[in-house]
N, C-alpha and C positions, 0 to 999 in steps of 0.2 A: 607586083600586084597593088602596092600602095594602099590607098584608102578605098578601094572599090567595094570591099565588103560593107563598110559603113554606108557608102552611098547607096548600095543596093538595098540595104536595110531601111534607110530613111527616105528613099525617093519614091516609094510606092510600088516597087517591083513585087514586093510581097505584101499581101493585104494584112489587115489586123489579125484575122483568125490564124493565118499562116505564121505570123510572128509570135502569136501566143503559143502555138503548138511547138515551134522551134525553141522558144525560151523555156517552156515548161520541161521539155525533154532534156534540154541541156542541164537543168537542175536535178535530173535524175528522177523526175516524176513518172509514174506509170502511165500507160495509155488511158486507163480509166480515170486517173487523177487529173490528167490534162483535159480529157473530154467532158468531165462532169460540169464544170462551170460554163463550158461553151455549148452544152446541150448536144454533144456529139458522142457517138458510140466509139468504142475502142478501135473498131475496124476503120471507121471514118478518119480517126486521128492518125492511124497508121498510113492511110492513103494520102492524107494531106502532107505528112512528113516525107513520105516517099516521093511525091510529086515535087515538093519544094527542093529536095536534094537533087533531083534530076535536072531541074532548071538551073540550080546553082552550079552543078558540074559543067553544064554547057557554057555558062558564063566564065568559069575558071579556065576552060579550054581555050576560050577566045583571048583571055588576058595573058596567060603564061603557059608555055609548053613545058611538059615534063614535071608538072607539079605533083602528080601521083608518085613518080619515082623518087622525088626529093623527100616527100613525106614518109614513104616506106623506108628509105635509107635512114632517116632520122629515127624511125620507130623500131629499128633493129636492136636497139639497146634494151636495158631493163624497163625503163619508162621515162617519159619526159613530160613536163607541164605544157599546156597548150601554148603558152607564150613562146616556148622554144620553137615550136612548129611555125608560129607566126613569123618569128625572126628568120627562119629558114626560107619562107616564101616571100619575105620582104613586105609583109602586110601587118595590119594591126591585130591585136588579140581580141577576137570577137566571137559571140556565140555561134555565128554562122560557120566559123571554122570547124566546129564539132561535126557538122554535116560533111564537110570536105574530108576530114580525117576518117570518118566512117566510110565514105565513098572510096577512099584509097585503101581500105582493108584493115585499118587500125581499129583498136577497141580500147575501152576503159579497163585498166588493170584490176584484177581481183585481189582482195586481201581478206584477212580474217575479220576485218571491220566492215566488209562489204566493198562495193565498187569505189575506187578512188577517183571521184569526180574532178575534172580539171587536168587529169593526167591521161596519157595515151601510150599505147605500145602495140607493136605488131603481134606480140604474143601476150595475151592478158594474164597468163599464169606465171610468167617469169618473175615479176615483182614479188609475188607471194613466195616463190622459192627462195629469193634473196632474203626476204624477211625471216624466213625460217632458218636460214643459215646464220643470221644475226642472233636468233634465239639460241641456236646450238652453241654459239660462242659465249653465252652468258655463264656466270655472272660477270659484270664489269662495273667499274666506278662510273658515276654519272658523267664526270668530265671526260671519260673515255668513250662516250657514246659515238661521237663523230668518227673516231678512229676505228671503232668496231664496225660501224656501218659501212665505212669505206672498204674495210677488209671483206665484208660480206657482199660487196659489189652493188651497194645501194647508191642511187644518184643523189647529188647534193640538192638541197631544197625540199626534200621529202618531209612531210609533217610527221616526223618520227615519234615525238612525244605523244601526239594524239593516237597514232597507231598502236604504240606499245602500251598506252594506258587504257586501251579499249578493254571491255569486259571479256572479250573473246581472245585476248592476247595471252600467251603463255608466260609473259613477263609482267612484273609489277615493280613499282618504285618503292624502295624501302624507306623507312623514316630517315635514314642517313643519306638519302638521295642516290642510292645505288640501284642498278637494275638486276633483279634476281628472279628466278623462276618461281611462279606462283605455288607449285607443288613441292618446292624444295627451298623455301625461303630461309629457314633456319640454317640448313647446311650450306647454302650459297653465302649467307652472311658470315658463317664461320670461315669459309674459304677466303673471302675478302679480308676478314679480320686477320687471319694468319698471314696472308700475303702482305698486308700493311705492317703487321708487327714484325715479321721477319724472323720469328723464333717459335719453337714449340711452346704450347700453352697447356695449362691444366684445364680439366673439364670445367671447374668452377669459374675460370677466367672467361669462358665462352658463354656463360649463362646470359649475360646482358646482350651481346651481339646476336645470339640465337633466339632471344626472347623465350628461353626455356625456364622451367620452374625448378628442376633438380639436375645435379651433375650426372645422375644415372640416365636421365633422358638425353643429355648431351652425348654421353658415351654410346648409348644405343643408336642414336641417329648417325653418328660418325662411323660406326662400325658397318652400317649399311651402304656406305658411300666409298667407292674405291679411290677417291681422290685423297683420302686421309689414311694415315697410319698412326698407330700408337707406339711411342718410343718406350721400349722396355729396358730396365725395370722401373724407370722413373714414372711411367704411366701418363706422360704428357702426350699431346696430340700435335702432329705435324702434317705437312703436305707430302704426298708421295713424290712430287717433283723435286723435293729437296734431297737430292741424292748425296749431298755432302755430309749428312748427319750420320753419326755412328748409331747403329741399332743392334740390339741383341739378335743373334741368329734364330732365337726361339720365340715363337709367338705366344706360348703359354708356359706356366711352370710345369705342367704335365709333360709337355714336349721336351723340356730341359731334363726332367727326371728320367724319362724313357731313354733319352740319348745317353745319359751317364750310365745307366744300367746296361744298355746295349754294348757300350764300349768297355766298361770295367768289369762286367759280370756281376754275380750276386754280391750284395753289400749289406752290412748292418744298417739299421735305420739311421743311427747317429752318423756313421761315415757317409751314407748317401746324402743325408740332409746337409752335411757340411760341404760336400762337393757341389751340390746343386746351388747352394746359396752363393758360392763363389761365381757361378755363371749367371744366376738369375735371382738376385736378392729378394726374398719374400719371407713372410712370417712363418714360424714353426707350425702354426695352426693351418696355414695354407698348404704347407708341405704334407701335413698329415692327411688333409682332404685329398691330395693328389693320389694317395695310395688306393683310393676307391676307383681309379681308372680301370677299365676292363683290360688294359694292357699289362698291368702290374699285379704281382701276387707274392706269396710267401713260400719259401722252400721248407723242407722238413726240418732243417736246422735253424729256422727263424730268420733267414736272410730275405732281402727284397730282390726279386728277379722278374724276368718277363714271363707272362703266362704262356707265350709261344714256346718257351723253353721248359715248360712243365710245372711252373709255379702255380699254386692254388690261389684263387681270388681271396682277398682279405674279407673276413667276416665282420660286418658292421654291427656294433652294439645298438640296441634299440634306443633312439633318442627319447627324451621326455615328451610325453604327449601334451600339446598345447591346449589351453582352455577353449580355443576357437574351433577345435575339431573333436568329433565323437563318432563312435561306431555302434550301431545297433543291428545285430544280425548281419545281413549282407548289404546294409546301407551305411555309407560313410558320409557324414555331413560336415560342412565347414562354413564359417562366416568369413567373407573376404571384404575388407573395406574398399570402397570405390575411390580410385585416385586418377590422376592424369594418365598413368600408364594404361589403365583399363580403357579409358575413353579414347585414347589414341590408337588402341588396338595392339599395344605391346604386351609381351608376356609379363606376368605378375609373379614376383617371388613369394613362395609359400614355405612353411616350416618343413624341414626335411623328414619329420615324422610321417608326413603324408606319403612320400615316396618309399620310405621304409615299410609302411603298412601295405602298400601296393606291390611290394616285392621288387621294387626298383633299387636293388642294393649296390649296383655298380654304375659307373658313368662312362659313356652316355647311354642312358636307357629311357624309354618313354612308353606310355600307355594312353590309348585314345578311348574316349567315351562318346558314343553317338548321342545326339540330342534331337528332340522333335522339331518340326517346322522347317526342315531343310537347311539348318545351320551347319557350319563346319563343326566337326567333332571337337570336344574339349580335349586338350592334350596336356598330360602331366609329364614333365621331363625332369630327369635327374642329371645334374652336372656334378663336376667334382667339387665346386664351391657353393652351389645353390640348387634349389629346386624351383620349378616354375610351372604355372598353369596358364594356358593361352586360349585364344578364341572366345573371350568373354565380351568383346566390344558390342557385337550385334545384340546380345542378350541385354546388355546395359542400356543400349539405345531403345530397344523395344519396351523395356520396363520403365523408361524415362527416369532413371536414377540420376543423381547429381554427385559431384565431388563431395565426399563425406558420408554418402549413403553406405549401406551394407548389402552385399549380395549373399543369398543363401544358396549354396551349391550342394546338391545331393548326388553322390556317385553310387550306382549299384555295382557291387563287386561281382555278382554272379552273372549278369548278362551284359555288362559293359555299357550301360546307358547312363545318362546324366540329365538332371533338370536344374534350371537356374531360376530363382525367384527373388523378389524384393524382400530383404530381411530386416528392414527398418521398423522400429516402433512408430506408428503413425504420428503420435504427438511430438516426436523429436526428429522426424525425417527431414533432412535438408531439402529434399525435392518437393515436399509438401508445405514447407514453411512459407507463410504469406510474405510478399515483398514489403520491405520497410517503408513506412509512410514518409512522404517527402515533407520536410519541415515547412510549415505554413500552409499545407494543403488541407482542404476540407474533406471530411469523410462523408 
C-alpha cells in the first residue's frame, strides 16, 4: 500500500473539515469536542467520520486485497501499536490508519487509565486482563518489571510506567523504586526486604522498610498476611516460602502448654513450666498468663490439667485498678490515649483490670457494647497475655482527634451500650493546637 495514505491525505481527497474530524477523533476527542470549533453537531461529526471511513475502505480495497484479514490476524494478540499494523500492511503509520483498523473490527484497548490511544486489539478487554495479572504478581523490584510484564503476557513497548503510575492503578512505585500494591505498601515492602536479605528479621529491623512507627504495628501487619510467618521462640519474621527454616510446631505458648498437659497428664506448675520452656522458651510471667486459657484448670490436689478432663478454671486475683479507669454505678469510664493503632483501626491494648471488671476472667473471652450512629460495636477482648478494645477508629475520625489526644469511653454495664467522646482539655488538645508559624512569615 506504500505511501497511498499520505497521498490521499494531502492530495485533496478529503477536505479540510474531514481531515479535522479524523485528526481529532484519532486523538481521542469526543464528538462534541471535535464539532465545537467547527460549528458542527455531534451527529454531524459522526456522519462525516462514517462517510470518510467508507471512502477510505473503498480505496484500500483497490490498493490491497485481504487487508482486513491481515489486520484482524495482527489484532488477535493482547494489543499492538498502530505502527505494527502499518508494517503489516506495508504502509506508513498515519492517522488514517485508525479508520481502517476500526473498519476491520479492531478497537482501542481499555485500561484502568482509560483508552490506550495509539494501540489496537481485536478484543479491547484483553490488555486490561493482562495488566491485572501483572498486578497480581506484585510486589517486584523495579528492575524486574520487564520480566514480570512478559510473564503476564504484556507486549513489548507498552507504556508500563505511565499505566502503573496512574492514580487508578493498584500499584505504586516505592521510594526504593519497587512496585508495591497501594493498599499493602508496608507488607509488600517487608516481603521484598526479606527476599533481598535472605534471612528472618526482627520486627524492629522492618520498621524502616515498612515505614512503620512501632514494632507492634509491624507484627500486627505481618500477622494479617499469609505470606509471612513468625519463627518461634525467637520471634523473628520469615517468608512462608522459606520451607528450609526450622520452626517450632507450636504457634503460641498456650498451644505448647496444652500439648504438654495432654500428653503427660496433670502436672505441678513447676514441672509443667520446666517442660514447656524446653519446647517453647518464654518468661515465667508469660507461662503464668497461659494458665488463664479456657482449656486449662486446676485439679483438687493443685495440679494443672485440662478443663475437658474435669479441672476447674483458675481464679484470677483482681488486678490493681489503674488511674485511667473508674466505675460509678453501672457506668465504667476510661481514658484512652489516641495513637497510630487507633487511627489505623487496630485493636488497642488496655489494662487487664477492665476485662476482670467485665467478668472476662479467662481467655479467649469478649464482650461487645453497641454504639449510636450505626457504628460497629466496641469489643473488649481478653487474651492470655493482654486485653484489647477495638472499633475505635470511626469514632476517632468523626471526633477529629489527632495522635496524642485522649478518647473518653463510657461503657454501660447494665444494657451493654457505649459512648465515645473527645476527652482532651481544650487548652492542651493536640488537635486544636494552632499550626506553628513559618519563620519569616507575617501574621
